[in-house]
N, C-alpha and C positions, 0 to 999 in steps of 0.2 A: 828798875832795870833788873833786880833780882826775882821782883814777881811775874815780871814778863818773860824770864828763863823759866820760873817754877811752872807757869802755864803752858806753855809751848815745848818744854823737854822735852818731852818722850816724840813728838811728832818731829823735831829738828833731828832726832837721834835717828827716826824710823828714814826722813828723806835721806840724810847722809850716807845709812845702809844701801839705800836704794840707786844714789849716785854712784858710790864706791862700786856695788856689784855692776853698775852699768858699764864701768869704765873696766873692770876686769872680763865681763864680757865682751866687750870690743874688740880688747886685744887675744885673749884665748880663745874667741870663738866657739867654734862647736864642742871644743874638751869641757864645755864648762855643763857638760850634762852629766858628768860626775857628781856634781853639786844635787841632782835631783833627790837623793834620799834624804838629806839635811833639809833641804824645802820643802819636802812632803810631811816631814815630822809638824811643822806647822801646821801646816793646810790643813793634814789629817786631824790634829786637835781644837780646831775650827769646826771643821765639819762636824764632829761629835758633839759639838755645841747648839749647831741649828735648831737639831730635831726637837730635843726637849726643851729649848727655847722656847721655840714657837709653840709645842704644845701646852706648856705650863702658862705660858704668858698670855695667849691668845685664850684659853680657857678661863684664866682667870680674871681675863678684860670682859667679856660678854659675860659673863657668869655674875658678875659685878652689877651689869646695867639693870636699872629699875623696868627697861619694858624695850621691845625689840622692835620698836617702831625708830630709835636712834641708829641702832644696828643698819637696817634698812636706808635711812638718810645718809648714812657712812659709806655704805658699799656702792649705793647711786654716785654722790658725788665722788669717788673715787673712779669708779670707773668712765665717768665724763672728764674727768680731770686726766685719766690716763689718754684717752683720744686725742682730746685737745694737745695737750704738752705733744704728743706725739707727732702730730701734724704739723706744729709748731717747730720742732726740731728738723723734721722734712724740710720745709722751707728755707731753715737758713742755709743748709746743704744744696738747693735747689739755687739759690741766689748765687753761691758760688761756683757751680759747677757751669752756670750761664756764664759767667764771667771771665772763667778760667776753665779751659777744656782738660779735664783731669786724663786724658789719656794722650796729649800731645807729645809726639817724642816717643812714645813708648814701643817697643818691637819686643813682642812675645812669642812663644814657642806656642802655639794653638795646637800641638797633634798629640800632646802628653796626655796621658789616660789619668784615670781615676778608678780605684776599684771600689766595690761595693754601695754602689749610687743605687738609695733605694729610701723610702720615705713612707714616713705614716702617717697617713691623714685620720686617722681617729682622732677627731677634736674631743670627745666627749671621755676618751678613755684618760687623758689628763685628770678626771675628777676624783677617779676610783681606784682600786686595784684588788686583786682577785683575792688576797690573804690577809689578815692581819698584821703579821710580821712585818709586809711589805711597806704598810704605812710608814714605817719609822726608819727611813733611808730618804737622804737628800738628793734622791733620784724621782722621789714621789711627793714633793713639797705641798704640789697644789690637791692633791687627796688627802694630804695628812689637815691641810687647812679645811677643806671641808668636812672630816670627819670630828675634829677639832671643834668646830661651828656648832656642829649635830650634838656632840659630848656637852658643849658649855649650855646649850639650850636646856639639854636633858637635867643639866644640874639644877637650873633655874627652876624648871618642873618639880623638881622633886622637894623644894621647899628646904625646910629645915634639915630635912638629911642629907641634903646636898651642900650645906655649909660646911662641914668638917673639910670635903674635897676641895672645896674653894679656898680655904685657909692654907691646906698642903698646897693647892698649885701657887700660890702667892708666895709661900717660902720657897719652895723649888725655883721660884721664878729669879727670887731675891742670891739665892745659892748660885745657881750658873750663871750671873752675872759676876758674882765674884772668882769662879772660873775662868770666866773667860780674861779676869784682869790678869790672872795667874799665867794662861797661856800667852797674853800679848807681852810679858816680859822678852820670851824669845822672838816676838814678832822682827826687830833688827837683822836678826839672823837670817830667818825664813825668807824674809821679803827680799834682803841683799841676795841671797841665792837665786830667788825667782828672777828677779830681774838682769842677773848676769844670766842664765839659761836664756832668758826673751831675748835678748840683745846678740849674744852668742851665735843664736839659732837663725834669726831672722834680719840679724843688722844688714847683710849684703843685700836682701832684697828692699830693704827701706834706703840703700842708696843706689839700687840697681832701677830696672825698667819703671817700678812703680813709685819713684820717689816722688814724682812729681804730684801723684793721687794721694801719696801720706802724707805729703807737706799739707796741700789744702784740705785733707781731713783734720789734720793736727790741730790748722789755722782756724778752721770751721769749731772745732770741740772745745780749744781754749775760749772761743769769744761767746759760743754757747754756754759755756759752764761761766763763766762771770757773768753771764748779761742774765739766763734764766734762775739762776740760782740767786741771785741777789734779788728779783724780780719778785719770785715767789715767795721768798722771806718776806719780802718788802711788803707784798699781800697778806701774806698770813699774819705778818704781827708788826708791820711798821717798821723803822728805823732802828728800835732795840733787837727787833727780829733778825735784821741784817746783822747787825753786830755780833749777836749769837752764833746766828747758822755759821759765820765764816770764824767764829771762835773756837766751835767744835766739829768744823769739817774737814779738817787737816787730818786724822788719822783714817776716819773710813776711806777717804779718798786716796790715800796712799796703799792703804790694803789694797783695795780695789784695782789697784795700778800694777801692784806687785802679785796678786793672786790669780786675775783675770776671773773672779767667780764672785757673782753676785750673791751665793751662797756662804761662801765664806766672809763676807763682807756684812751679814746681815747683823750679827752679833753684834759688831760696832755701831750701826745704824742705830739698832735698838738702845744703845747704851746713849748715841747723838740724842735720839728723841727723849728720852731722860733728863738730858742735860739741857737741852732748850727747853723743856717744861709742860710738852706735849701731853695732852690726858692719855692716861693707859689706855683706856679702851679705844680710840684713835691711833694711838702709835702702833699697838699689839696687833690692831689689826690690819691697818695699811701697809706698815713697814713689810712684813710675810708677804704680803699680795704684791707689793710692789717689786719684791725683788724676783716674782714671778711674770708680772706682767706688764709693768711700767719702765718700758726700756727704750726712751728716748737717744740713747747712743746707738743702741743697734738700728734705729730709723733712719738715723744718719749713714750709719754703713749702707743700708740698702740703696739709697738715692746715691750715693758713690759708685756702688757697685752697677747698677744700672745705666748710671749717666758714662761709666767710663765703656762699658761692653755696647752702648750705641754707637759712640765715638769710634770703638774700635771695629765694627763689622758696617759703619757708614749710614749710621741712622739718624736721623734729625730729634735731639731729647728737646729742642727746644720749640715743641709743640705746646698747643693746650691740652691735647688730648694725652700726649706722652705724661707729662709732667704730672697732670692728674691723677692719672694710669698709677704712675711711680709712687706718689703720696699713698694713696690705697692699698698698693700692693706691699708696701713699705711699712708702714702701720699694721695692716694684717698678717705680714712675716714675722714681724717684731713681737707684736702685743699677744696674737693667737697662737701662732705656731712655735714661738718660742718656749712655750710650756709642753707639748706636747711630749709624755717619755718616749725615748727612741725614734726620733724625730729623725735624726741623718741629716741627709740633704733635704730634707723637705723642703726649705728656706729656698733653695736655689733652684729646686725643680720648677716649684710655683713662679719664681723669677722668669723662667725659662719658658714655661705654659703662656705667661703673661703677654713676654713681648717675641716670642717666638727665635729667642736666641738657638745656636746650635746646642748640644751636649757638651761640645767639646769647652765650652767657656765655665762650666761646674768648677775646674781645678783654680782657675783665674778666679771666682769670686770666693772661694775656699780659702786662697791663698792672702787676697784682700782681707779676708772676713777676720783669717788670723793674725795680720798683723796688726790690725786696729783694734784688737779685741781688749787690748789692756784701757786705753782711754778711753774706749766704747761702754765698758764695765765701770768706770769710775765715774763717766755720765749718768748712767743706768740707778747706780745705787745712792749716790748722791741727791739725785734728784727725787727719791722718794721721800725723804725728810722734809724738801723744798715743798712735795704736794701734802705731806701730811699737814704742813703748817696751812696750807691754805684750807684744808678741809675742817682743819680745828677751828680757824677763823668762820667757816659756813657754818659749823654745826655748834661751835660754842660762842659763838660772837667774837667782835674785832678784841674784847680785854681779856682771851683768855691766858697770854703771856702775864700779864701784869696782875691775873688772879693767882697765877702761881707764884709770881714772886711774892705778894702778900701772905701766902700759906706757908711760905718757907720751902715749896719744892724743890724751885731753884735759888740761887743766892741774886741779892740784887744788884 
């Protein structure tokens, strides 16, 4: 019992703080906004770790590769896996909305307005920035990843002269992981405050006209979370992989729920990857990419938005054409457009264009997206390590975790 408590102590404390925060938010209401500065201290500290962690760990992972053929294999497998899991997640919600109309009984004010409705359709803009300092911003993580890959390849090309830089990057990666451990000491306070603010600000909407849709969404998300992560971990490393994934998944999951931020949870994801024994090159490449592109939770949200609006505007969603179109739109919106800097309401505009909804539906989509953001983020980020395990199985072979245990990388 003592060992169990030692293993899950920090996770239990985090969960307890979030439950307490939710209770405070329920009774305090919008007054919880005064807690924002306290919550932001924790989140800002995590954000400060993201950029150096990606730059140092990804540089070290790629620069240590003996050849770049493996890098290509990892990236191709990641892309295929991202699209595949996105489609699968969409199907979970499609089945649910076909069985239960998410907008049944909903009465919404469709006359409300929303300001600054604009979107940036520059897909290529997500991969580069116009000035070097802009790379080191959490708003430009895809551009940072692209530059880091090029930088790491240059270290390989430099040969012996590049080895001191590689050693420096490895040392910095270890130090940043220690910094994250220090920051997580205040996680219970930060996450508790964030959850109080979330419930205080949107609690009335959850029990209001959107309650049916939110309940359907939460049920689907929980089922998908349990089924998908167990399945991906099993595919990746068998029964041992399932056991270790669930043992290490609590902190990233709770951090995602509390912060609603894939970037803020990325440091915890990378730590989980190390605890799972994922090869450094696979973990340090796929997890940062996953934080930007692998968004199963967002795919589920888009299907909910589309089916909800179809019901509101009297469109029959349950047709083969509409279902296929919704899945395609959901994957594109979540995977591609989610990474565009300054995208604004580009996802909502894309949905409107595809289905012909009036622009007045944008506030409804924004509200649904905001309320469901926390569980969606949890699905997004926890799925990254599951996908990384599958990639490890494909790239390294089925015994990759067993070899990690034998080498002492992780405990048996």
